[in-house]
C-alpha positions as CSV (number, residue, x, y, z in Angstrom):
1,X,56.5,30.8,-48.1
2,X,54.4,27.8,-47.3
3,X,54.6,24.7,-49.5
4,X,51.4,23.0,-50.8
5,X,52.1,20.2,-48.3
6,X,52.2,22.6,-45.4
7,X,49.0,24.3,-46.5
8,X,47.3,20.9,-46.8
9,X,48.4,20.0,-43.2
10,X,47.2,23.3,-41.8
11,X,43.8,22.8,-43.5
12,X,43.5,19.2,-42.1
13,X,44.4,20.4,-38.5
14,X,41.8,23.2,-38.7
15,X,39.2,20.8,-40.0
16,X,39.9,18.4,-37.2
17,X,39.6,21.1,-34.6
18,X,36.3,22.3,-36.0
19,X,34.9,18.8,-36.0
20,X,36.0,18.2,-32.4
21,X,34.3,21.5,-31.3
22,X,31.1,20.4,-33.0
23,X,31.1,17.0,-31.3
24,X,31.9,18.6,-27.9
25,X,29.0,21.0,-28.3
26,X,26.7,18.1,-29.0
27,X,27.9,16.2,-25.9
28,X,27.6,19.4,-23.8
29,X,24.1,19.9,-25.0
30,X,23.2,16.3,-24.1
31,X,24.7,16.7,-20.6
32,X,27.7,14.4,-21.3
33,X,30.2,16.7,-19.7
34,X,29.9,18.9,-16.6
35,X,32.3,21.7,-16.0
36,X,31.6,21.6,-12.2
37,X,32.3,17.9,-11.8
38,X,35.4,15.7,-12.2
39,X,35.4,13.5,-15.3
40,X,34.4,10.0,-14.5
41,X,32.0,10.7,-11.6
42,X,28.8,12.7,-11.5
43,X,27.5,14.5,-8.4
44,X,24.8,11.9,-8.0
45,X,27.5,9.2,-7.6
46,X,27.0,7.5,-11.0
47,X,29.9,6.7,-13.2
48,X,30.3,8.5,-16.5
49,X,32.5,8.1,-19.5
50,X,35.3,10.5,-20.2
51,X,34.1,11.0,-23.7
52,X,30.3,10.6,-23.7
53,X,27.3,9.8,-21.6
54,X,25.2,6.7,-22.3
55,X,23.1,7.0,-25.4
56,X,19.3,7.4,-25.0
57,X,19.0,3.9,-26.5
58,X,21.3,2.5,-23.8
59,X,19.3,4.2,-21.1
60,X,16.0,2.8,-22.6
61,X,17.4,-0.7,-22.9
62,X,18.6,-0.8,-19.3
63,X,15.5,0.9,-17.8
64,X,12.8,-0.7,-19.9
65,X,12.4,-4.0,-17.9
66,X,11.7,-1.9,-14.7
67,X,8.9,0.2,-16.2
68,X,5.4,-1.3,-15.7
69,X,1.7,-0.7,-16.7
70,X,-0.5,0.1,-13.7
71,X,-4.3,-0.2,-13.8
72,X,-6.9,0.4,-11.1
73,X,-10.4,-1.0,-11.7
74,X,-13.3,0.1,-9.4
75,X,-15.7,-2.5,-7.9
76,X,-18.1,-3.8,-10.5
77,X,-16.0,-2.9,-13.5
78,X,-14.8,-5.7,-15.7
79,X,-11.2,-6.1,-16.8
80,X,-10.5,-4.6,-20.2
81,X,-10.0,-6.9,-23.2
82,X,-8.5,-4.3,-25.5
83,X,-6.6,-1.0,-25.5
84,X,-7.6,1.5,-22.9
85,X,-10.5,3.9,-23.8
86,X,-11.9,7.0,-22.2
87,X,-15.1,5.3,-21.2
88,X,-13.9,1.8,-20.0
89,X,-14.0,3.0,-16.3
90,X,-10.4,1.9,-15.7
91,X,-7.6,4.2,-14.6
92,X,-4.5,3.5,-16.6
93,X,-1.0,4.7,-15.9
94,X,2.7,3.8,-15.5
95,X,5.0,2.9,-12.7
96,X,8.5,1.5,-12.0
97,X,10.1,-1.2,-9.9
98,X,11.6,0.1,-6.7
99,X,13.3,-3.0,-5.3
100,X,13.5,-6.8,-5.7
101,X,10.8,-7.3,-3.0
102,X,8.1,-6.3,-5.5
103,X,7.5,-2.7,-4.6
104,X,6.3,-0.4,-7.4
105,X,6.0,3.4,-7.4
106,X,3.2,5.1,-9.2
107,X,0.8,8.1,-8.9
108,X,-1.8,8.2,-6.2
109,X,-4.4,9.5,-8.6
110,X,-4.2,6.3,-10.6
111,X,-5.0,4.0,-7.7
112,X,-7.3,6.4,-5.7
113,X,-10.4,4.9,-4.2
114,X,-11.6,1.3,-3.7
115,X,-10.9,-1.2,-6.4
116,X,-8.5,-3.8,-7.9
117,X,-5.0,-2.8,-8.8
118,X,-3.0,-4.7,-11.4
119,X,0.6,-4.4,-12.6
120,X,1.8,-5.7,-16.0
121,X,5.6,-6.2,-16.3
122,X,5.7,-7.3,-19.9
123,X,3.2,-6.7,-22.8
124,X,3.4,-10.4,-23.6
125,X,2.4,-11.5,-20.1
126,X,-0.7,-11.2,-18.1
127,X,-1.2,-8.5,-15.5
128,X,-0.9,-9.6,-11.8
129,X,-2.9,-8.3,-8.8
130,X,-1.0,-5.8,-6.6
131,X,-1.6,-4.7,-3.0
132,X,-1.6,-1.0,-2.2
133,X,1.0,-0.5,0.5
134,X,0.2,3.2,0.9
135,X,-1.0,6.4,-0.8
136,X,-0.3,10.1,-0.3
137,X,-2.6,12.5,-2.1
138,X,-0.5,15.5,-1.0
139,X,2.4,14.4,-3.2
140,X,0.4,12.3,-5.7
141,X,2.5,9.2,-4.9
142,X,1.6,5.7,-4.2
143,X,3.4,2.5,-3.4
144,X,2.0,-0.9,-4.5
145,X,3.5,-4.4,-4.1
146,X,3.3,-7.6,-6.1
147,X,4.3,-11.0,-4.9
148,X,8.0,-11.2,-5.9
149,X,7.9,-15.0,-5.7
150,X,5.8,-14.9,-8.9
151,X,8.7,-13.5,-10.9
152,X,12.2,-14.5,-11.6
153,X,14.3,-11.3,-11.6
154,X,12.8,-7.9,-10.9
155,X,14.7,-5.0,-12.4
156,X,14.6,-2.0,-10.0
157,X,15.5,1.4,-11.3
158,X,18.2,3.4,-9.4
159,X,17.2,6.7,-7.8
160,X,19.2,9.8,-8.3
161,X,19.4,13.0,-6.3
162,X,17.4,16.2,-6.8
163,X,20.4,18.4,-6.2
164,X,22.2,16.8,-9.2
165,X,19.4,17.8,-11.6
166,X,20.1,20.9,-13.6
167,X,18.2,22.9,-16.1
168,X,19.3,21.8,-19.6
169,X,20.0,18.2,-18.6
170,X,18.6,15.5,-20.7
171,X,15.2,14.2,-19.5
172,X,14.1,10.8,-20.6
173,X,10.5,9.5,-20.0
174,X,9.4,5.9,-20.4
175,X,5.8,5.0,-19.9
176,X,2.5,3.8,-21.4
177,X,0.8,6.6,-23.2
178,X,-2.7,5.6,-24.3
179,X,-1.8,2.0,-23.3
180,X,1.2,1.8,-25.7
181,X,3.6,-0.1,-23.5
182,X,7.0,1.3,-22.7
183,X,7.1,4.2,-25.1
184,X,10.1,6.5,-25.0
185,X,10.1,10.3,-25.2
186,X,13.0,12.6,-24.8
187,X,13.5,16.3,-23.9
188,X,15.4,18.4,-21.4
189,X,14.9,19.6,-17.8
190,X,13.1,23.0,-18.3
191,X,13.1,24.0,-14.6
192,X,13.7,22.4,-11.2
193,X,11.9,24.6,-8.8
194,X,8.3,24.5,-9.9
195,X,5.3,24.4,-7.5
196,X,2.4,22.2,-8.7
197,X,-1.0,21.3,-7.2
198,X,-1.6,17.8,-6.0
199,X,-4.9,16.1,-6.4
200,X,-6.1,17.2,-3.0
201,X,-5.0,20.8,-3.6
202,X,-1.7,20.6,-1.6
203,X,1.4,22.1,-3.1
204,X,4.2,19.8,-4.4
205,X,7.4,21.8,-4.2
206,X,10.5,21.6,-6.3
207,X,8.8,19.7,-9.1
208,X,10.8,19.0,-12.2
209,X,9.5,20.6,-15.4
210,X,10.3,19.0,-18.8
211,X,9.5,19.5,-22.4
212,X,9.6,15.7,-23.0
213,X,6.3,14.8,-24.7
214,X,4.0,13.5,-22.0
215,X,0.6,12.0,-22.9
216,X,-2.3,10.3,-21.0
217,X,-0.9,7.1,-19.5
218,X,2.6,8.4,-18.8
219,X,1.6,9.4,-15.3
220,X,3.4,7.4,-12.6
221,X,6.3,6.6,-14.9
222,X,9.9,7.5,-14.3
223,X,11.6,10.6,-15.6
224,X,15.3,9.6,-16.1
225,X,18.6,11.5,-16.3
226,X,21.2,10.6,-19.0
227,X,22.8,8.4,-16.3
228,X,19.7,6.2,-16.2
229,X,18.8,7.2,-12.7
230,X,15.2,8.3,-11.8
231,X,15.0,12.1,-11.2
232,X,11.2,12.3,-10.8
233,X,7.9,10.6,-11.1
234,X,5.7,12.0,-14.0
235,X,2.6,13.5,-12.5
236,X,1.1,16.1,-14.8
237,X,1.2,16.8,-18.5
238,X,-0.3,20.1,-19.7
239,X,0.6,19.9,-23.4
240,X,2.5,22.3,-25.5
241,X,5.9,21.0,-24.2
242,X,5.1,21.4,-20.5
243,X,5.0,18.5,-18.0
244,X,5.9,18.0,-14.4
245,X,7.4,15.3,-12.3
246,X,7.5,14.9,-8.5
247,X,11.1,15.3,-7.5
248,X,13.1,12.2,-6.6
249,X,14.0,13.4,-3.1
250,X,10.3,13.8,-2.3
251,X,9.8,10.3,-3.7
252,X,12.4,8.8,-1.4
253,X,10.9,10.5,1.7
254,X,7.3,9.6,0.9
255,X,8.1,6.0,0.0
256,X,10.0,5.5,3.3
257,X,6.9,6.9,5.1
258,X,4.5,4.8,3.2
259,X,6.4,1.7,4.2
260,X,5.6,2.6,7.8
261,X,2.0,3.7,7.4
262,X,-0.6,3.3,4.6
263,X,-1.7,6.9,4.5
264,X,0.4,10.0,5.4
265,X,-0.6,12.7,7.9
266,X,-2.9,15.3,6.3
267,X,-4.4,12.9,3.7
268,X,-6.7,10.8,5.8
269,X,-9.6,13.3,5.9
270,X,-9.3,14.0,2.2
271,X,-9.3,10.3,1.1
272,X,-13.1,10.0,0.8
273,X,-13.2,13.2,-1.3
274,X,-10.4,11.8,-3.5
275,X,-12.3,8.6,-4.0
276,X,-15.4,10.5,-5.1
277,X,-13.4,12.7,-7.5
278,X,-11.6,9.6,-8.8
279,X,-15.0,7.9,-9.4
280,X,-16.3,10.9,-11.3
281,X,-13.3,10.9,-13.5
282,X,-13.7,7.2,-14.6
283,X,-15.2,8.3,-17.9
284,X,-11.7,9.6,-18.8
285,X,-9.7,7.4,-16.5
286,X,-7.5,6.0,-19.2
287,X,-5.9,9.4,-19.6
288,X,-3.7,8.7,-16.5
289,X,-3.7,12.3,-15.3
């Protein structure tokens, strides 16, 4: 026959086990543990804790300095003096720092056509002119560069690997929706093998689908894993919890090619058409996609 003390101890143990299971379920849902990987090291090479992944707040705090506001102003259009609007004629989007040499990744459709491109690193600082290193309409990616001598310390974001991205993983987006600098939204990876259409009609394969809220101006910004590594570049938002990002492996390949040549094979003949379409969209350019 159990004593009152024994019954109390059993109840306490049962309660502790139940609490542990609840916490474990939360961490599993957030991608903190991975049954297929050893504790302490993810398949993308990033370190993890044995008890929990970095919080969303930690990821945001580390990545925030590397996320920028990108604007492209056609010839004859004056710089804006207030928040972006649909009829200011300026394409507004996001981007992120790739390295300490001043390279920034963004979407091609933001910087399509002739004009002046600027990058703003901090809401309290003025935007600076950027040079377009290269553009690829077939993947909706562009590489721009600012003079790194103008800045103290640039904060590049680390790139992950596409084969480490799994459905159900946390998906963290940081960008500038409607010009609201460095806004954070969170969701999950909804799919990893989507095919989406680039601005020139080409197919972008293996796009990452997410339900993280994506709004006009998020385009070109990073989609991050819970490790803080970039897993894609936001390219399209369709509303109702559906958005897509160009996969990070494609980003790596295209960026390497753009360093060698300004425009990739297959996009040259389409560039004038892209410029015309970009110009026709200026009335809603601040949408970013």
